[in-house]
N, C-alpha and C positions, 0 to 999 in steps of 0.2 A: 237793368240789372241784378240776376237773382240776390237772393241773401245769402252770405258765408254760412258754410255748412257747419252745423255745431253738433259733434257729435252726442250720441246721448251717453247720460252718465249711467254708467254699469253700477250694480250693486258692489261687485267687488273693488271697482276703484273709489267708490263711495265711503264704503267702510274704510277701506285705507287711509282717504285724506280725513275722514272724522277720527282714526287714530294718532295719526302725525299733528291734528290740532291739540287732539287733549295731551299730548306728549307734551307740546310744547308749553301746552298752560300750565302743568304741573310747576310746583314749586321743586327750587333746587334742593337735588338728594340730599339727606343726611350725611354726614360725616363720618362714615362707616369705621374710623381708626379712634372715635370718639370713646374719652375714657370711660362711661357708663350711658348703653343704650337702653331708655327704658320699653319696657314691653305694652303691647295694649292693654288697658285696665279691663278689670273682670267685666266691668259696667258694658265698656265698647265690646266686646266678645259677646255678652250676653245680647247685646241690643246686634248685631250682626249675626246670630244664632236665630235670633227671633225673623230679621227680616228675611233668612233663608229658608226657616218653617213654614212664614204667608207665600212668599214666591215656590215654593212647591204645591203647598197646597192650594194655592190659587190655580198650578195647572190641570190638578185631578182634584174638582171642588166636588164631582158627582161621585167619585169613590170613596166607600167607607175604608178606613186606615183601623186594621186591627191592631192588636197589642203587639203580636211579634214583629206586625210592619213597621210600627212605630220604631221598636228597638232599633230594627235594621235602619230605618232614616234618621232617628238618631246618630246614631253610629256613622254613617254616610256625612253629616252634617257636620259630624267631629273632625271628621278625616279631612270635608272640604277648607275648615275651619285652618287645620294643621296645614293642608298643602298652602294655602293663602297668604299665610305668617313666613312659611318657608321662602315663598316666591318673592313675599318683598323685602326678607332680607337680601336674598341672591340679587334682587336688582340694586339696593343699597351698595352691594360689595362690588359690583360690576362698575358702578358708577365710581368706586375710589380705586378702581385699576391702575396699578403701578407698573411701569414700564419694567421689565427683568433681565431686558437684553443683554445689559451692563456690569448683571451681576456675574461674580462667581460659582461655580457649580461645586457643593461642598464634597465633591468625591477627587475634585483635584488637588484638594489643601494637604500640603504635606509634600507635593512635587517639587523637585530641586528647580524647575524651570522649565518653560513652555516651548513647544515647537514653533518653528519658524512660520509654517501656517496659521496655528491658532495665533501667534502675535500680529499676523497681518491683520487678520480679523476682528482682532481687538481693536487695533490700531483704528480701520476701519470704521467701526460702531462709534469709536469714541469723536470719530473726526466728522461724522455725523451729527453729533450732538454738540457739537462745539467744544469739548473735551479737550484740553492741551495736543493744541493744535500745532504748535511748534512741532514737538517732542514725534507728532505722528507723521509728519510731514517728513522728517529725515526716516521714519522706518518705510512710509509708503513710495516716496518719490527718489529718485536717484540724480543724486548732483552731479551733474555733467559742466563742461570746460564751454564757454559760451566763443564760436571761433570768431577769428577778428573780419570786420569788416573791408571790401575791398571797394575803393573808389573807383568810379568809371567815368567815360564821359558824358558828355551831357547828351550825346543821342540815345544814350541808353536809359531804359529804364532802371535806375536803382529801386532796390527795395531791401526793406530790413529784415535781415533772417532771424528769425526765432526758432528754436528744436521744437517738434513734434512731440507731444505728450506720450503717444503710444509705438512711439519706432527712435531709431538712429539716426534718422533722415532729417534734411533740415528743406522745408518748403518756406516760400514766400509768405508774409503776413502782409493785411493790408495796412496803406500810408495811415501814420497819424493824422496828419494837417495836410491843407492841402498848402503848397508854396508856389505860386505867380513864378513864372522867370523870363524875364525879357530875351526875347530874339535878337540879338546882338551880333550883328556879321559874323564872319567866318568862322573866327576864333570861338563862337560861342562860348560857352561857360567857360573853357580852359583856354580863356585868351591870357596873355601875358598880366602878371600883375592879381589877376582873381584868384578868388579862393576857393577853397572846393564843400565849404561848406552849405548845407541842403540841399546839394546834389542829390542824394539819395531818395529824395521827397517824389511824392507822385504829383503829375502837374495836374492843377484844375480840368476841369471839362470847359471845351470851346462851345461856345454858343454862337448863333447866328445874331440879326438885327431881331427878329421878333421874340428872342432868347429861347427858340428852341437848340436841343443839342447837335453839332455837327456828326454825319455820319459817314467816316471818309469809308473811299472803297479798299477794299483787301487787295493788296498784290503777292501773289503767289511768288515767290522768287524762289530760284532753287541753289540750294547751299552749295558752294565750292569749298572745298577745304583745299589748301596749300599743303603743298607735298614738302613734308619737314623730315628728318632723321627722327625714327623713333627711339626713345631710351630706354633701354632693357632693364636699368636698375629700378626697382620698386619703389615706388615715389613715398616723400618724405613725411608729406602730411595728408592725411586722409578724412582732414573736417566734411568733405562733400562725399557724397556721393558718387562712384566711379560712372556710374550706370546712367544717373539722373542728369549730371551735370554735366557730361562730357560735349554732348550738341550743345547746351547751353553756351557753355563758354565760345565754340567754335560760333555759332548766332551770333552773339554778341562781338566776340571780334571782329565778325566782318563788318558789322553795323556801325560800329566805332568807327572805325576807318572810313565807310561813308560818310558818317556824321563830319568829321574832321573835315573832308574834303569838300561837300557840300553844305556843310551847315543850313542843312535843311531841319527845320525843328517840327515838321509836322510828317517825321516820318518815326516820331518816339509814341504813338501810340499803335499803327502798323507793327512796329518793333514788337511792342507789347503783347501784341496778339499773337504776333508770329512764335513769339518765345511762350505764350502759353499752350499755341496750339503744339510746336515742337515739342514743349514739356509733356503735353497728354501724350504723345507719339512715343516720345520714348521711356515714358511709364507702362506703355503696353507693349514695346517692342522688348522691354529690358527682361519681362516675365521669359520671352523666348530666346534669350542670348545665353549659350552655352558659359560655363566658366571658363573655357580656355581662352575666352574674347577680353576677359575680365583685364587684365594685366594690362593687354595693348591700348583700353579704352583709357586707364589710371595714367598711363602715359604721354596720352596726346590729350589730355585732359590738364596735367601738369604744364606740359609745353605750352598750351594756348594760355594758361594764367600768365605764364612769366612773360610772353610775347605781348599781352595785352599791357602786364605792369609797366612793361619799358616804353611801354607806346605811349603812356598817360603819363607816365614819370612817378610812379607810384610807388613806394617804397614799404612793405609788411611793416607794423611796428612790431613784431615778434618775429624772432629767426630761431625755430626750433635747433636747429644744429646750434648755434649759439646756446642755448639753454641749454642742452643734451652735455655739451661740451664743457660748461662751465662747470669749476668745481666747487662743493661747499666750504667755505672758508671755518678754519676750525681755531680753537681759541688757544693761544700760545700753551697754555698751563692743562690742557686736555692730558687726561688719563685713560687710558681704556680699562674696560670693566674685568677683574679677572674671571676665568670661565667658573659653573657653577659646579661645587662639588658632585662627584658620583654618589649616590644611593647607596651602591653596592661595588662591593669590588670589581674590577672590570674581568676577571679570570672566574666571577660566576654568573654575571650577567650574560645569558644568554636568549637568542634568539635564532629564528630560522627564518629568511627572508627568502619569499619565494617569488618569482615573475608568472605570472598566467595570461592566458590569452585572454582579449578584451572580453569577449562572448561568454566565456564561463565566469570571469571576476564582476561581469554585469549583472549576470543570473545569479550569484554567490549573493551581490550586494542584497537582493531583493529580497532573500529568504529571512522569514520571521524571527529564526536564531540566533541568526549574525548578528540583528537588531540588541540581541542580550550578550555579546560577546563577553563585555565588561564585565558584568554581573558573572557570567560561569566562570572565566575564566579567576576573578577574584574566589569565588566560593570553593573551584578546584586549588587554588592555592593555600588557602585558610582553614580547609577539612580534608580530612584524608576521605572520607566517602562522602557521595553526594548525588542526590538523584534529581532528575532532569526529565519533565514531563514538556513534553511537547506535540501539538496535534499532528496529526498524520497531513503529513508535506510542508513541516515546518523545517525542514533540512537538518533534523537534528543526527542522522546515520551518518550526512556525508561532512559535515562542517566541523560536528562536536572534536573529531579526531584530528582535523586542519588546524583550529584553535588551540588545542593543546600541542601538536607537534612544533606549531608557532611560535607559540609560549617558551618552547626548549627544550618538552618531552621528547624524550627520543634520539635527542642531542649528548655531544660529550660535554662534559665540565666538571669544575675542581682540577683539583690537582692531576697531573700527568704520569703516569711512570712510562714502563716499558713500551706497552702499545696503548696507552690513555684507558682512562676510567671512563668510561659510558655510564651514564644513566640508564638505560635500558629501553627496550620497544615500548611501543604504546599495544595493546592487543585489544581488537575488538572484536567479541563472539557476535555470531548470528545464529539462526535455530536450522536455516536451508545451506544449502551448499549454494547452488543455484544464487542466493543474496548475497553470499561470501564472496564469490566470482563478481559478479556484477557491481556490486560498490566499491571491490579494490580497484576495478578499472575505470568506474567514474571520478574517484581520488586522483588518480594518479593522472587521467586526463585532467583534473584542473590544478592539479600541480605544476602541471608540463614541465621545464627544466629538471623538474626531481619526482619524475614517475618513479627511476630508478628507487625512490625509496620507500613505495609501499608495494606492499606482497601480500599473497593471501596463502594458505596451505586450507586443506582437505582431503578427505581420505584419498590416496593414491596420488596426489598433484598439490605441487609447491610451486611457489613461484620466490620463495622468502631465500634471502643471501645474505651474508655480512653487514651490507649496506643498508638495509630493511629498516626503516624507522617505525611505520606502520604496518602492523600486521593483522588481516583478517582473517577469520577461522570460525571454522565450526564448535560447539560448546564443547562435542565431546574432544576435539582436539585438547583444547584447555584441562578438561579432564583427564588426559593422559598425563598431560605436561604436570601436572601438579600431583599424579601419583611417582614421578621421577625427581620433579624438585619442586616442594612444598612449600619454599616461602619464594619459587618466581623471582630467581633472583635475577634472571635474564629481562625483566621487566621493570619499566618506571610507571604504568601507569595501565589499570585493565578497565575496558569499557564494556559494557553488557545489554545489549540492544536487543529490544523487544521483550522486556523483561515482564511485560504483561501477558504474555501468551501461557506463561505457567506451564512451561514443559517441565519434562522431570532434570533434565540437566543443567536449566536455569534455576532452579531452586536450590539444587543440589551445590550450585557453582555459587549462588548469593551467599548461603549456609558457609561453606567453605574460606570464601573471601573475606567474608565478617571477621573469619577468625586469622587470616593470614595478614590481612591488615593489620588488625593489632601487635600480630609477631614482629612484623616489619617495624611497625612503630617502637615496638620495646627494645630491637635489635638495633635500631640507627640510632637510639640517647646511648646505650650501651656502647657501641664500636662506631660513631658518626663517620669514620676516615673509610669506614669498609660499608657500612649498611645506609640504605637513606630509606625514608617511606616510601608505601606504595599507594598510589590513588587509585581509588576504586570509585566510576561512577556507572549509576543505573540510569538506563534510559528505557522512557517509557511512552506509550501512545496515548493511552487511557489514565483516567484517574484511578486505575487499581493500585496509587502506588502505597495506599494505608497498608496491605497486607506487607508491605518492607518496615515502611516507617514506624507502625503501631507495634513492630512486635520485637518486644525486648530482649528475647534469646536472641535474635541476629546481634542487634547493636546494641550492648551491652552499656555504653557510653552515653547514650540517651540516643533519640531519633537523625539521623542526619537531613540536612541543611535541604528543601527544595527547590531548584530554581525552574520557573515558567515560564515557556517560549510560545504565548498564546498566539492563537490565530493559524491560518495557513496563508500559504502564497497567493492561493486563486481560490475564489469561492465556487461551491460544488452545492448546487441544487439536485434535491431528491424527490422522485418522480414515483409515488405509489400506485400500484394496478388497482384497479373498481374490486376485482376478485381474486381470488386464490385458487389456480388449477392443480388438480391432482399430476397432471401430466406436465410437469415444466419444462421439461427437454421440446416437446412440440410446441410448447408457449414463447419457450424462448427463440425458437426458429421464427414463427411468424412476426417477436418483436423485433428480430435483427432485420427481417426482410422490410418490414415496416419502417425501420430508422434507418435503414441502409435508403430508400428512395428518398425520405423526407429530410432528413438530417442536412444538413453542412458539412464539408469534408472534416472527417476527424479522422482517430482511428477506435477503435471501440475494443474492450475487455469484456470479456462476458466469464462469469464464472458458474461451472460446473460442479459435480460432485466426484468423478471418477471417470476412467482415462474411457473407457467404451460407451459412455455418453459424448467425450468431446469427438471421438472417430464416429460415432455416428450422425451428429449434427455438421462435422466437418463436412463429411459425403454429402449431405443432405444441401448444404451451403452451396458445395463445388455445382452440384447438378442443376439447383436455382439458379445460381448465376453462374455462365461458362465464364470461360478465361479469356476467348475471344471477341465477345459480345456482353456487357453489363446493363444494357439498358431498359432493359426489361425482366422483370423477376416472373420467376418459374414456381408454381404452387407443386408442392408433391404431386406425385399422381395417387389418385382414391380407387382402389377396387370397387366398386358397386356395379349391381346388375343392370341393366340396361331399363328395364322396365321399373326400377326404383330411381332412376338419373337420366331423365328424356333431355336435360340439357348438360352440356359442357363445363363443367365445373370449374376447369383450370380458364373458362375464355370471362368467367361473372370478374365483374367489379365493382364499385362501390351503389353505381348506378342502375344495374342490374337487376332484371324484372326478380319476383323472388321465387325460389327453386319451387317447382309442382311437383307433388307427389301424387301416388296413387290412391283411388279414392278407396278401396277396398283395404288401403295399409293403415289398421288404426293400433296398432303399436305404442300406446304410451310409454313404455317402458323403455325404448330404447335411446341409449346413450350416444347417440350416433351426432358428432358435431362438426358443423360445417365451417373448415376453417377457410381462410384465406382471401375473404372480403376485407375491404379498406373498409373500416367503420371514420366515419368523420369525426364521431369525438372521440374516439381512440387516437387520432393522428394529431388532435391537438395539443398533447401533452410532446408533439415533436417539435413545434413551432418555435422556437428562440426568437425572441425580442431582437432586434436590431440586425437580425443574418436573415437571408434571403435562402428558401430552399431549392436545392441545386435544380437548375435544369434537366440535365442527361445523368443519370445514374451511374458512378464509377464503377470500375473492376474491385471485384473483390480479391484481397491477398490473406487466406486463410492460414492462420498458423497454430500448432498445438504446443499447452504447455505444461506438464506434468511431470512427477520426478521421475517416473523408469522412462521419459525420453532419453537422448543421447546429448552430451554436453554440446556437443557443434549445434543441434538441433535448437535445445535451448535457447541457445547466444541469438540465434535466427530472428527474435520477435525485436531485438536492439537495432536491427539492419533498417537502412530505409526500404521502405517499399517502394516497389515499381511506380513508373509514372503512370498516373492516372489510375490510379488503384488505391482503395482505403483497406486499410490494416486490421484483422478482424481476428484476435486472439483470443483462442477458447482453450481455458487454465483452470485448473483446481486451486485450493486453497494454496499454494505454493508462490501465486503471486499474489496473495494477499499484504503480505508485508515487506520494507526493504527494496520494493521493485517499482522503478520509475523507467517505465516503458515509453521511450519518446512518442510524438503524436498522439497519445490517448485522450481524448476530450471525452467519452463516453464509457459507463459501467453499466453492465446489464448483470446483474445478481439475483440468482435463482433463489437465494436466499436458505441454502441447504448443503451440507457438506457430508462426508462419508468418514466417519469417525470410528475407531477400531475399540471397543469397548471390553474391559474385561473385566468379569465378574472373581473379584479375590476370594470367594467362596468357593467357586467352584474350577474356578480357571478356564471355564469359556471364554474364548475371546469372540465376539460378532461384530461383524460390520452393519452398521445401520446408517442409517439416510434419516439425519432430523435437521432441525432448524438449527442455525447459529446463534451467536448471541449478538447482543446491539452493538458488542464492541466490535465482534468481526464484522458485521455490518458497515457500522460508520469506518474501520480499513479498509474496507472492499470501496466504500464510496470514495475513500481519496485517495484511491489509483487516479481517479480522473482529474484530481485538482492539482496537477506536479508542474505541468507545461503550461498552463493556460486554464479557464474557466471551463469546468466539466458538468457534467451530467448525469446522475446515476437513475438510472430505470429498474426501480425493483417490480418483479414477478410475484410480487404478494403485497397485500392490503395491508395500511397502516392498521386495521382492527387487529390482524393477527401480528401484526410486528410488536404493539404494544400486549397483547394478549400472551401469544407464545415464545417470545424472544426474551431469554435470559440474559442480565446484564452483562454476565461476565459468565464464560466457560468454565467447567469445573477442571479444577487442576491437571494435569494430566499424570501425575505423580498417586494420585487418587483411584487412577481406571488403567494403572499398567504394570505390567509384572516390574520388581525391578531388584530381584537377587543379582543383576552383574552388578548395580550399583551399589548392595551395602557387601558383596564382598570387594569392592574397590576401595569402601570405607572400612571396610574391616583390615585390610592391607597398611591402611593408613593409620590404625590404630587408633580410628574415632570412634568413641564407645554410641551405638545408634543400635536398640534393640526394635528389631520388626520379625517378627515370627514367623511367617510362613517364609519369606527370604531366607530365613536361616535353616528352617526345616529341609527345605531342599538343598541348599550347601550341605547340611548333614548328611542327605542322600547321596550326594556326591562325593563325600569325603574332605569337604573342603575346610571346614570345622568340628571341632569335637562336640561330644555331649553337654561341653559346658560352655559354649558358645565361640570358646576360643579357637584362632586360625591354625590349622596344622600346619604340617611339610608340603603335604599336597596341595593344600589350599593357595601356600605361597608359591608353587609351581605353576598354581593354573592361573593368580592375579598377574603372571608373567604376559600372558598373553591377549591382544585386543578385542579377545571375544568372549562370547556368552560362557559362563561357568561348563556347561553341559558340553559345548564344542572345545572348551580347554582339556575338558575330561578326556574325551577322544582323542586329541593329540597326545595326552603324556601317556596313553594305553598306545599309539599308535607307534610310539620311543620306545616303551620298553619290549613291545614286542617285532621291532625291525620292520616296520610298517610307514613309516613314515609319511614317504610318497604319495602311496594310495591315501593316505588316512587324511594327508594336509587336501590334497586333491577335493576328496570327499565331503571335508569339513568347506573348505571355500565355496562347495556347490550349495552343502546346505543353509548357509549365513546367508548368501545374496538371497532373498524372496523372488519367486515368480520369474522362473527361469524359461519357463515354456509359455509362449503365447496362448493362452485359452481358445478353445472352440469358439467360444460367443464374439471375440472380436472378429472372427470372418465370416459370422454367421452360418456355424457349421453345427449347431447345438440341436436340430430337425434333423439328426441320422435316422437313418431308417433302421437303427437298431437302437435307437435311444429316441422313436417315436412316444412311448408311452413314458411320460411324466409323472413327477410327483403330484403336482397340481393337475389336476383334470377337469377345468374350470370351463372349457370351452364347450357351449351347447352342441348339441348335433346339427343343429342349423348353421351355426358360423364352422365348425368341419365340411359339412356339404360346401357351403359356398368357398372354402379353401381349396377344396378339390375340383372344384365345377368352373370357378372360375377363373381362368388363365390366358395368358395374351403369348404370342410368341416370343414376346420379352423374356417374360415369365420362364419359358422352358428352355432360354437358352443361358437365363441365369441359373437355371437349376441344374442344367447339364453342367457348367462351368463351376459351380460349388458342388455337385459331386465329384466332380475330379479333383478339386483341391480336401476335399472331405478323406478320398482312399489316399491321397499324399500324404495327407496328413497321419492318419491310420500306419501306414508302413513306415513312415519315419518315427514312431513311437513306438512301434513292434522293432525295427532296430537298433534302436537305443534302450530295449528292453532285453537285447539278446544273452546279456548276462546271466541275467534272473529276473525272471517273470515275475517275481512276488514280492518285489523289493522296490518300494520307490528311489529309497536311498543310492540302490546301486545302478538305477535309472539316470540320475541325475550324476554319479562318478562315471558312468560311459560318458553321456554327453559333457564332461569336463575332460574328460581325456582326449575326445575324437575332436574337440574346440581346439585343445592344446599343439595338437598334430595336424589342424589343417592349417595347408598353405595359403588360402582365401577365405580369413576368418568372416566377413560378410555373407560369400556366398554360403558358407555352413551354417549361419544361422538362419539363414533364408531358406534354405533347402530343409532343415528340420525344426522348423517354425521355431525359433529362440530367440530371443531380447538379445539386441546386439549389443547395447551399453551394458545389461545386466551381468551379459557373459564377460565382456572386457573387465567389469569389477572384480568378478569373481578371478578370472585371470592375474588380475593387480594383488588381491587376498593371498591368492597361492605363491604369488613370490614373495609377500611380505612374512607370510608364515614360516616357507621355506626357508630365511634369511633368519629369521627368531628360533627357529628348531636346532638349526645348525649353532648360531651362538651360542643354546643353552645344553648343548653336546657336549659332554663330558668324558665320553670314553670313544673308540672309533670305531664302535659296532653296530654304526646307526645303518639305516636303510643306504645301499649302494647307489639305486635309482633315484637320490634324491641330487644327484646329479644331472639325470638325463633329462633332457627336454622333453621328450615323448616319454609316457607311461606304460608300460608292458602288460599285457593284461590279466588281470591278478588270476590265480588256479582257485581251483575249486574251496583249499581248505582257506587260503586268504579270502575269500570271497564270506568263509562262514566265519571268520576270525570278525572280517570286518562289519559284518551284519551284527554280531555281538559289541563290538566298540559302539554302535549307534545304541543300541538296548543300553549299554551301561552310561552313555550319557543322558540318555531320555527312560531314566528306571521307576519312575515315577510316575512316567504316562503310559502306562499300560492299560490292556481293555483285554476282555475275556468273553466268549461268546457266552450269550445270557442264556441258552440251553442245558450251558455247562455246570452252573451253579444256580440251576434249578429253575430261572426265571418264567412264568407262565404266558406263552404267548399268545396272542388275539388270534392271530391267521397265519398258516406258514408261508413262509418269504419265498418267492417266484424267483428273484433274482438277488445278487449279489450284496446290491444296495441296498436290500430289504432285509438283510439280514441284521440284527440286533445285536449289540455289543453294550457291556457294562464297564464302567473307567474305575480303577481303581480309587479314583476320589470322586464324588459326587459330581456328577458335570449339571443337575439344575439345582438352583437356589432354594429349594424347598418351601418358596413363598407361593406356591401354586393354591389360591384360596377358593372355594366354591367349584372344583372340582370332584369327581368321583374317585375312590381310589385307584379303580382302571387308569385313569389317564394320568393320576399323579404316578404311578408306575411307569407308564410310556413316557414321560417326560425324564424320567433317568436312564433311559436308553439311550443310544450312540450308533449312527451308523454309518459305514464307507463312502467317502467321496466320490461321485461319478468321474472325477478326473483320474484315479488313484490307476494303478496296474491289476490291483485287487477287482475293480469292478469288472474286470474282464473274464473273472472265474463262476464256475457253476456254484450254486448253494453246497452240494456236497462236499468241495473245494474250499472251502471257507478257512482260515486258518483258528485254532483255540485262541492263540492269544496273538497281539499286534502291540506293536510298537508305535507310538504318532507324536507328530511335531507339536498339534494343537489341535482344539476344536473350535469350529467355526457353528454360526446359526446366522440362518436369513431374517431379515424384520420382516414381522407377520405383515401379512398384505392388510389393507385399512378393511376392505371387505369382508374380510374372512376372521373369525375368533380362533382359527385355529392354531397349536401352537407349532411352530414350524420346526423339523426335526433337527435336530444335531448332528452335526458330519464331523467323522473323525478324515484327518488328513494322515495317513500309512507313512511311516519310514520304512520299515520290515515285520518280518515274522519272528518269533523267537516260542521255543518250547517252555514246558515247566519248567525242566531242570537246568535249562539255564538261566532264569530266571528266578531260579533259586541259589544259583551260582554267583550270579552277579548284585543280588539283594544281600549277599552276606558280611557280616558288620552293622548293618543299617539298620535305622528302627523298622523298617519295613518288613522285615522277614520277621517272623514269630514264632519261636519254639515250642512245642506242644508237650506234653505230657507224654512220659515213658509208655513205649508201646511194647509187649511181649515181656520176654525174659530180661532180668537186669542181673547182668556180670559185675560183681564187686571186685576193686581194682587195689594195689598195695596202697598205702599211702604216700605221698612223695617227701624229696626233700624239704617242703614248707610245713608239712605233717596236716596236709588237709586231705580229707577224704575223697575218693574218684570211685567213678563207677561207668562202666561203658552199657549203652543202651541203643533202641533203636526209636526213633522222636520223630512227631509228623513235622512238617513243615507249611508254613502258609504263611500268604501274602494279606496284608492289613493295611489299608491308606487310614483309615480314620478308627477312632474308638469303638463308635457305635456301630460300625460298618459290618459286612459280613465277611468274614476271610474266605480266602482264595486257597484252597488245598492246590501243594505244590510236587508233592511226593512226601518221602520218608529217608532219613539216613539214619548212619549207625556213627556216633559221635562219643567223645568221652568228655562227663561232666564231673565238676569238682565242685566240692558245698564251700560257699562263701558267706559265711553271715546267716544261715538256715538257709540259703537258696542255693538251686543247683545252678552254674553256670557252663556254657559249653567249652570245654576248653580246647581239643582237635576234633575236626571230622577223619572219620576213619575210612569211612566208606558209605 
């Protein structure tokens, strides 16, 4: 026999064994908790140092150690000794490690109690350690009643029944002890005179002569159940499961009868086997049985139990009916306790009970803010001002108003008089209209039977009634109500939502509400029977709440309390891109395409910057994912030459060959990027743990969402998408806050937004695309965690996020014109000094030189419009042109009535092929002309047809005046009002239907306001007519002067008239330079030459204006414009973009002088020519009649514009001559 194989002792194993042996040989570790731990003595340290030196020198005995090396060696030895000492201390501490699982964290100190989960976990840990076992068993286990045992016949294998630990069903337990029973005749165990004691124990195992167990053959018998009437009522006792024991009872009953008749003891084991087998079969069958059969089985089980008990003469020890019917005897001297006294009088304790549907109610209970309901409502009751901070998705927008409503706000309380005293409505403000409408619908759905108590009010639309208790509105609506009712007597509470956005209206509202709350509190103290305090709740989704709480000017009585509802309902995972691309629209398309193929079902919300990008991306998505088939993704077609692209790029995938290129193509500067290839590494971000990728891609259901979209189309995003489709919403930042789109699981964020920036020093408004703030990025990501766990795919890297994203956006009040707000504040007698806005109001005659509001200003404040448009309406009333002026103002007040050419891809018209930016190379222009397919020719023909229709429509609308954009808008408004089919009219003339509808509603509202302010019967008779008659030539001239009066400070003059030198002669109308009255450049152009600084102050007509169709000599001398705009500079170029004028109408120098009379803009020069002295007047002052030169001057250091001369009468006042009247 060969010797047993013994494996070789490997080095690694030998070392491990030696270490283990050494570890066992060590002494017991010292006590690390000793009062004093003696460190090694200096002699021990020195000995160890010497040993290390000797060891190292022995290893390097041949080398010579220099002084420098010796210092390094000593340093190394010192570090080595320190590490060994630290290692020894760590080992000692490890040996004295204490189990901390039963210790309580210090962060939980001071809490009122522990949750059920924490209590269960603590009890389980203590039970494992043997601590407080009885008390912990009461927590961990549920005490249940033990069912009564039933004694059966001798033939039955009675078993002791014990409850299972993990369920409510009962299963047979093992016998406690064997008890042999003699086989005695027919009567068996149940013969007369014998007891039933021990009949439930299991019989011993039978053996033969040799001591081996006797295995009897099993006999499968078919169970035949006797027909019996089915008891319909519900069984009284459900101690046993109906599914599991119904068949058992039948088998046992049948077997017991056989046993009584035959008296065979041998059948007991067979019956036991049959019972076990039947029980297993019943367990398997019970899983497949429907709930409809349970009642039948329970009734059969009850009947079988009764029959069995009658057969064996068994009477149950307890009768549930008897127990239930027994009444508890009370002592004779029992006196019931008196009811508890009410804490408040019944007439003051008010609450609203709402009955909600189960699904919204269950979803509501899961929201984090609902967990803090007690804390929030106590803070509301005890404080007049409260700040609620909750993360995005915590439910504060929908739940806080409901909490206040259920607590009595908005209900009738107190003493009642004829109509009843109401506490007032709950007003909730939202920054956007679509948010106010959608949140109102959601809250109404959750309130179910009290849905009529919720309403909303936005511009030109309202559902508010006399029964409304919760009113959602935009912040502008509440500002108008404050102007009419400063104390807000109709409200009991105001909730300002999304305060972190810091919009102009929100900031103004918070400032005003801080004063109104104090005023209402004071009035409630003086007249409590008439007034009651007003509650103010400020809600924010970011930590930007210190702007309000730390502002002592807002809250003079101290900072308001802050209630935090931490956490969101569902988690959101952020996915950053590896790199940030400049073309984010194309990147968004490819990211959505890959995500649609890889991600599990769920809606997608994609954030872009503007309407044009949304339309462009929606078109590409619909082309890539046709409506009839959605299983294959098509990449966008790329126009390349045959030599440069020998392969079909659309057919390539991740496993395809590399793209072959021409050998002679060595252009390294080409920026062509081949996209559409699935990158395996990029697709990893779309892998979600626990969820499988879809086998077949769904169809796409693409919906846009932006502010100019009609309300009906906006609300489509809340509808259920078609079956087998994935919802993809392409939205601007209107979907950033207060919107919960059902089914959205994925958010794609480009990280940018288009903001209108206003330069206060120049008045130029620019639309720039820039990175958003970190707070806005968090808000966008939160849109994915509303209805389930979400994922946010960011199209920018984490480095760009940390470097270029600000924490918060700049408040809008610092980057927007606020003259309208200032006028409203002036009308409320609130002293706020804002110089630039007051100057404009001075030019319009709304306030005087001392800053006091004039009678004209009070009339202007009555109109819910900008002071410029209110000035035009006032002039229209005075000249009996109210109907035309109202239509003109309505068309000017609503922006972007016309759809631009860029939306239809008509910007490359034949007459506009020469663009300002000639950045295309000759090779690219040649490629565009040469590489054309048949589809391109068809598309070009269709675009040419639409381009001609577009030009014809605009020419038709300009027929009243081809040099005034304002009259062009008036023509469109008048034709729209007279049209029988507004939708077809908007489509034929390329107008925005939603904007035109809004302008029509504004026209009706302004008509009602003008009629209410009419004091005489000499108003325009056309006000009552539905259609607007065409204006005469004289009326058109007056209307153009109305426009100039409203925009008197926004005037531009041709640069060549005031002597500005031009670098080159203009060739087109849009190249003619103009100079604005107030400078259009910030003046901070550093490093530029004087010529560049002078060019930056010039402005040019916008190509969309009707003046752009004129020739250069036909361009007017003076232009009244609505605003200035400037494109954002392109990253590759350093040139400053041109400032563009958006003209309204033309004006002459004489008209300017007449309109600017009495304003600081008109400057009177020194007398010219002969001076004629006049006799003194009644006041005794000197007077003279002279010719004076007039000029316009916007800034003190600016160049005046001469606008002619006038003959005037002047009088001397305090040593200076003032114009008394104009003679000629």
